[in-house]
N, C-alpha and C positions, 0 to 999 in steps of 0.2 A: 556543633553536628552536621545544620546543613544550613549552607550560604547557597543566596541563588546567586547567577553568573544574564548580566546581561549578554544581549542578542548583542551586540557592536564584539563583545567575547568569544559571544560564540562562535563565531564567524569566524576568527582568529581561529581559535580551535581549530574549525573547521576546516583555516584551509592548511596547518601544518597538519594536525590525525582526520584523516576523513569516518565518517562514522561505515562501516559493513552494509548497512543499506539506506539506502536512503533518508528511506521514512524516519531516521532521528539523525534528522541530518536540521541543521538553522534550515535550509533553504527551501524545506519540506515543509517546518512550522512557517514559517513569515508567508507561505501561500495561504495556507492555511486560514493562517489573520487575519487577510486580505481580501476571502471570497466569505467566510465565516465574522460577521467580529463580535461573536459574543464570547470566538476563541483566541486567546492568546498564549502568546510563547512562552514557559514558561519551565526550561531547565536550571539541573543544582546539579551542585556539588557534595556530594555525603559522608562520612567519613563513615568508612565500616575499621574493622582490623585486617588491613591491607594495603589498606592507608583509600587516600579519597579516592570514590567515582563518579560521576557525571553519569547522568539519565535526564537524558530527553524525557522533556514533559508539556503536555499546551493545560493550562486552566483554562477551564467554562464556565465567564461567567455569567448567573441568575438574573437575576431580583431580589434574593434575597440572601444574599450570604454567606453559602457552602464556601466550602474549600472543596469541591470538588479537581481533580486535578487527570489525564488521562495521559498515556500511555500507546501507543498512539490515536486518534481521531481515525475515522473510516473501516474498519479493521484495519487496517498497519504498523509497525512494530515497533517497540525501544528498546534499547538493551545499555548499558554501565558500559561505562569504560574508563579504565587508568591515566593515571596524569599522560599517562606519553603513547597515549591511542589505541593499548592495548583492549582488549574487550577482557572485562572485570572475570576472575572467578564465577563461579553457580554461586557460591561461599558468600562472596563478596557482593554479588548483586545479593542475595540474598537479607543477607544484612546491611542493606540502602534498605531495599522497599521497608523491612520491618522499622524504622527508623521511621520513616515518613508516613507511612500508616498513623503512627502512633502523629501524629501533625495534617492530618484531612478531616473531612465527614468525606470525604468517595475516592477511592483510588479506580483507577482502571489501567487495565497495563495486561500488556502483548508482548512475549518475548519474544527476538527473531529466534524463528525456528531452527537457522540450522551457529545459531552459536552456544553457551550456560544462560540457560533458564536459572530463576532462584527459584528455592520451595516452603511455600506457602498449604499448609494444609490446608486451612482454615476457614482459606478465601472462594469462594466458587467461580468455577471455572468451565469455560463453552468452546466442546472442544475441537476444530478443526485440521483443515493437513491439508498442507505447499503442493503443488507440483512442481518438482525441484529435476535439471538438470547441473551433474555434476561436470568444470570445465576445468578442474585441477587439473588432468589429465593431456587435455588437447583438443580443437577439432577434432582430429580423425578419430579420436578414442568416448566422442564426443558423438557424432556422426555414425558407428560404430550399432550406437546401440537402437535410432531411428527403426522402426516400421516397416516395410518391405515393401504396402500398399505407399505411404503417405513418402516415403525416396520419390516414388513411379508420381507420383500428383506437384511433389515440386519438379521434378523434372516438364512434368504434364504444362508447366503452369508457364518455366520457360521458352520449353520451345510456345506456346500461344500468345508472345512480348513480353508474360508478364515483369515486373522490372522494379526489385525496391530500392528506395533510398533513403532517409533522414527529408529535414524540407529542411532551414536552417533561418530561414524569415519569416514574419505574425504572422504570415502570412498562411503560415500552416498551420498554427492551430483554428483561424476560421474552417478551414478544409477541412481539418481533421473533426470537429466538432458539427456541421452540419454531415457527414457521413451516421458520424457515430448518433447523433436528433431520426434523421431518418430512421436508423437501426435498431433506434427505444423502440420507437411508433410498431414495429417489427416486431418483437417480444413483450409489446400488451402493457410499456411503461408511459406514461401521460407527457410523461421526462427524463430525459439521463439522469442514465444515477450521478451525476453532481454534474455543477455549473460552472458554467462557462469564466465566469472574475478564476477559474480556480483554476482552469486554466490558463490561462493567458498567464496568473499568477507567478503557475510555474516555469515555465515557458521567463520570463523574466530577472527570476531570484536561481533557476536552477542551472544559466549559463550555459557551460558542458555538459552537465549530467546531466540534463535531462535534450526528450528528441522527442521532435513527430517522426517516426516512418509509415509509407505509404506501397506500399503496391500499385506500381502504375501498367495502361493497357494503351495505347494507340498516344502517351503522354494525359494519360485521367486517370485522375486518384479514384482504383476503384472500395480499395481497400488500405487500414491507417492502423495505427496504435503510438501509444506511447507508449517510452521506456523514461526510463531512470537507474541509476545514474548510486550506486555507493561501491565503497572500495575495494569489494568486494564479489557483487552476485549485481546481476541488472536487473531489472524485476522491467515485464511486461507489464507492466497498469489500470491500460486500457485495453482496446481492442475493437473492434467491427467491422463490417464489411459494407459494399451495396448488393445487396440481395440477385440481381439481377441478373450481377458479377458469373456468379457463384460457380457456378461451371468452368472458371479459370484458376479456378482453383490461386488464388493469391493468399490467404492463412498463409495456407505450406510453403507458400512460396516467401513473405515477411515474415513464419515460424522458422528458414533456414535458414534468411538474412542477418537475421537478430544472432544466432548462434555464433558466426564465425562474427560478427562486432564483438560481444562476448570474448572468446579466446583473443582478438584482437587485443582486443585492453588487457588480459591477463588475470581476467575474474576468475573467481573458485565459482560462478555457479550460475546458471539462470533455474531464474525464479519467476512460473508461473500465477501464483498466487493458488488462491482458494476456488475449487468453480463444486461448493455445495447445492443439489437439491439436481445439476447442472448436468447427465451424465455424458450427451451427449460430447459439450467438451471437457469430459474425464477421459473417455477416449482418446479425440485429440489428444489430450496431449501427451497420453501414452503412449501413442503413437508414434509422438516426436522424443520419447525414449526418458520420461520422466516417473519420474517416483516419488511417493507418496509418503513426502515428513507429516509425524503428527507434531501438534500442538494447540497449547490451550492459550483463552483469554480469558487476563483473570483478576480478582472483580474482589474487594473490600469493601462497606458504608459502615456509616456507625450505628446504635441504633438509633438516633431520632433522622438521620439522616432516610435508613428504610423507613421508619414512619413516615414522611415526610415520604416519598417515593410511592407507599403507596397508595397516601391521597389521592395524590394525583393520579392514578392508573387509574382510579376507581374513577374520581372526578369524566377521569376524561371514560372512560366507557357507561357513562352514566349523560352526560350532554345530547349521542346520537338519541337514546329514548325520548327524551323528551323535549329531544326537536321533531321523533317519533310524534309524539301527543300533543303535543301545537296545529298539526299539520292536520288531526288527525279532527282536530275541533273546529278548526276554520271552515 
């Protein structure tokens, strides 16, 4: 019923049939494993009524021998693919998930929002919304959805000398991570949302399907972003700007160029991801013509694993109190 596929065989399959989203591809799984030693790629073939389907997953390795699988970590997606590379139906995806859940202690699945999703009524779900622009009708149609003020700001950026292009050398990762670190401090974060090792691994494994773009003025990078390509979507995965140059509107210029880049690749979607609790970011995406696509993060745990998780969470809550008590006694 279930047959693991080796990483090399997965890369061979992906070369013939790349998944619609980069997050369901072996380059993403390999980069995750390189940056996070407790994560291991674990794609599997699952027999369903409609034939075999491939489910890209990661296995989380801990001190205990729990069978814990994620598709995929860091709030990203997975999907179910038939042997010819097409997306499996919702029914086959549901059937595959039903087989997998009986063999796992914990299984978390976030289906690609723009494809068929499994129906698993008994699972816990956490709702999200992705901001998506339809590129299937070409760039002119996509640009008709852009708000006038957003269009004017992109024009202002161009008149002020802002130019956008990808940087195809290893130096790009270092430059962008510096911009991201500076922006993270402004956002009130102790560190960037992901480690530099993940970005470097993405560049290493992703080939032409990973690009680091920059908005530059006078040959100086003032904003940038990491772009990940699947066979059907461009995903703008990370974006950061040097605040001192905000008046030049580099983010507007960068997104306009990326809309063209996605259309040139004949992709169906420009995915800007989720932006919960960030109303300013949501307004910016709406100005680009993005519409919200709801999706769910799905979780299922066995009874023993659920009990273990609750105990572990209780211990974590108690630790700061114990530490505070020791300080009070000293």
